[in-house]
Backbone bond lengths (Angstrom), bond angles and torsions (degrees), N, CA, C in turn:
res aa  C-N    CA-C-N  psi(-1)  N-CA   C-N-CA  omega(-1)  CA-C   N-CA-C  phi
1 M - - - 1.447 - - 1.522 108.01 -
2 L 1.306 116.30 131.59 1.457 120.95 -179.90 1.513 110.52 -97.33
3 F 1.312 115.18 140.33 1.455 121.39 177.73 1.509 108.58 -120.47
4 R 1.303 115.41 148.31 1.451 120.06 -177.65 1.517 113.95 -78.26
5 S 1.317 117.46 -25.98 1.457 119.34 -176.03 1.528 110.17 -157.31
6 P 1.330 117.05 160.85 1.462 119.86 174.78 1.535 111.68 -59.50
7 R 1.308 116.93 -32.48 1.472 121.80 178.32 1.533 110.34 -63.06
8 E 1.335 115.94 -48.50 1.459 120.29 179.31 1.526 110.81 -62.74
9 R 1.319 116.67 -42.24 1.461 120.40 179.19 1.526 111.12 -60.63
10 A 1.324 117.10 -43.86 1.467 120.94 179.84 1.525 110.85 -61.93
11 I 1.321 117.29 -42.92 1.466 121.28 179.94 1.531 110.03 -64.48
12 L 1.307 117.21 -46.02 1.458 120.78 -177.59 1.530 111.67 -67.42
13 E 1.322 117.90 -39.36 1.465 119.81 177.35 1.528 110.92 -65.11
14 Y 1.318 117.03 -38.13 1.465 121.62 175.78 1.529 109.85 -61.97
15 A 1.332 116.36 -46.95 1.462 121.10 -178.97 1.524 111.82 -62.87
16 V 1.318 117.34 -39.47 1.469 120.89 178.91 1.526 110.02 -63.89
17 K 1.326 117.42 -46.21 1.467 119.18 -179.52 1.524 110.86 -64.55
18 L 1.330 117.07 -43.15 1.461 120.35 179.35 1.525 110.96 -61.86
19 T 1.316 117.02 -34.97 1.461 122.15 179.23 1.523 112.09 -73.65
20 R 1.315 116.80 -47.16 1.461 120.92 -173.31 1.528 114.17 -84.89
21 S 1.330 117.37 -31.72 1.466 120.97 -174.42 1.524 111.42 -139.93
22 P 1.324 117.81 60.62 1.464 118.92 -174.95 1.523 113.60 -59.23
23 G 1.325 117.95 -32.30 1.453 120.38 179.93 1.517 113.73 -72.07
24 A 1.317 116.74 -14.51 1.461 121.43 -179.45 1.529 112.68 -93.87
25 M 1.318 117.51 -0.79 1.463 120.33 -179.40 1.524 110.07 -66.51
26 A 1.326 115.63 143.09 1.455 122.62 179.64 1.526 108.85 -139.20
27 P 1.315 117.25 160.67 1.469 119.09 178.10 1.529 113.37 -53.74
28 T 1.316 117.24 -29.69 1.467 120.40 -179.91 1.530 112.89 -69.15
29 D 1.336 117.19 -14.42 1.467 119.74 176.71 1.526 111.69 -68.16
30 L 1.320 116.48 -14.89 1.459 120.20 176.92 1.528 112.45 -84.31
31 D 1.333 116.80 -16.59 1.464 120.27 -177.41 1.524 113.67 -57.43
32 P 1.350 119.55 -45.88 1.475 118.47 177.70 1.531 112.69 -62.67
33 L 1.332 117.13 -31.54 1.466 119.58 177.44 1.526 110.23 -67.66
34 R 1.325 115.76 -43.74 1.472 119.73 177.00 1.525 110.56 -61.87
35 A 1.330 115.76 -43.68 1.464 120.21 -179.59 1.528 111.58 -63.36
36 A 1.325 116.31 -27.99 1.466 120.95 178.69 1.523 111.68 -84.02
37 G 1.336 116.90 -1.27 1.461 120.32 174.39 1.516 115.99 97.24
38 L 1.325 118.31 10.26 1.462 119.76 179.84 1.530 110.40 -75.93
39 A 1.302 115.47 139.18 1.461 122.23 173.91 1.529 108.25 -82.52
40 D 1.320 116.52 165.28 1.467 120.42 -179.59 1.526 112.04 -55.43
41 A 1.323 117.75 -42.35 1.468 121.03 -179.69 1.524 111.17 -63.82
42 E 1.320 117.54 -35.15 1.468 120.82 178.73 1.523 111.08 -71.22
43 M 1.328 116.76 -35.79 1.466 119.66 176.33 1.517 109.89 -66.76
44 L 1.324 117.26 -39.20 1.455 121.08 175.98 1.519 110.40 -61.71
45 D 1.318 117.11 -43.47 1.464 121.18 177.24 1.526 111.29 -59.24
46 A 1.339 117.41 -45.78 1.460 120.99 -179.64 1.522 110.47 -60.58
47 C 1.319 116.44 -42.24 1.462 120.78 179.68 1.525 110.90 -66.61
48 Q 1.315 117.09 -47.14 1.467 120.27 -177.44 1.525 112.13 -65.75
49 I 1.306 117.53 -40.89 1.465 120.08 179.87 1.522 110.44 -65.75
50 T 1.326 116.77 -44.26 1.463 120.69 178.19 1.525 110.60 -61.65
51 A 1.317 116.46 -47.79 1.467 120.73 -178.74 1.520 111.11 -63.72
52 Y 1.316 117.98 -38.90 1.466 120.95 -179.96 1.527 110.99 -64.28
53 Y 1.334 117.19 -47.09 1.459 119.86 179.89 1.524 110.96 -62.97
54 N 1.328 116.42 -39.84 1.464 119.23 176.89 1.520 110.57 -63.17
55 Y 1.311 117.75 -43.00 1.467 122.05 179.11 1.528 110.77 -60.53
56 V 1.313 116.74 -50.80 1.464 120.85 -176.79 1.527 110.85 -62.85
57 N 1.321 117.21 -42.44 1.466 119.81 -179.98 1.524 111.16 -66.10
58 R 1.320 117.93 -40.85 1.468 119.89 178.71 1.524 111.37 -68.15
59 L 1.304 116.80 -36.93 1.453 120.98 176.73 1.529 110.17 -62.47
60 A 1.318 116.70 -47.66 1.465 120.46 179.38 1.525 111.02 -63.73
61 D 1.319 117.29 -43.91 1.464 120.36 178.59 1.522 110.86 -63.56
62 G 1.323 117.22 -42.02 1.457 121.48 -178.37 1.517 113.36 -65.57
63 L 1.327 116.17 -27.38 1.460 120.61 179.99 1.521 112.57 -99.60
64 G 1.328 116.54 -0.34 1.459 119.99 179.03 1.515 113.53 70.09
65 I 1.308 116.73 27.94 1.464 120.53 -179.57 1.517 109.27 -72.23
66 E 1.314 115.41 128.67 1.457 121.44 179.57 1.523 109.87 -83.81
67 L 1.324 114.89 149.93 1.460 119.95 175.30 1.522 109.84 -67.27
68 E 1.303 115.41 152.56 1.458 120.20 172.96 1.526 108.05 -63.80
69 P 1.336 117.66 149.42 1.474 120.08 -176.43 1.529 113.73 -57.69
70 Y 1.321 118.69 -26.59 1.457 120.36 -177.08 1.531 112.62 -79.53
71 W 1.342 118.81 -8.61 1.467 121.70 176.23 1.513 108.66 -86.88
72 E 1.301 115.23 128.11 1.463 121.19 179.16 1.526 108.84 -85.06
73 E 1.337 116.76 130.54 1.458 120.95 175.73 1.531 108.76 -68.44
74 R 1.321 116.26 135.68 1.465 121.01 177.72 1.512 108.75 -128.49
75 P 1.332 115.95 146.27 1.471 119.19 -179.47 1.513 112.71 -65.95
């Protein structure tokens, strides 16, 4: 997977860990975001956006909600 910048890579790696292993998150997981230049408000945004998408997807999956026909299924 190609990333445009170290900042983008740090955000995406944070989002992947928060999605796949939320119980393993630690305060040190914010260090790469800080090193990439994110301010506290931007780190909060990254966390909230990731958590929201995870919530909505789990809610839809839990209720068996089908995708709209215009959404293409992806592996």
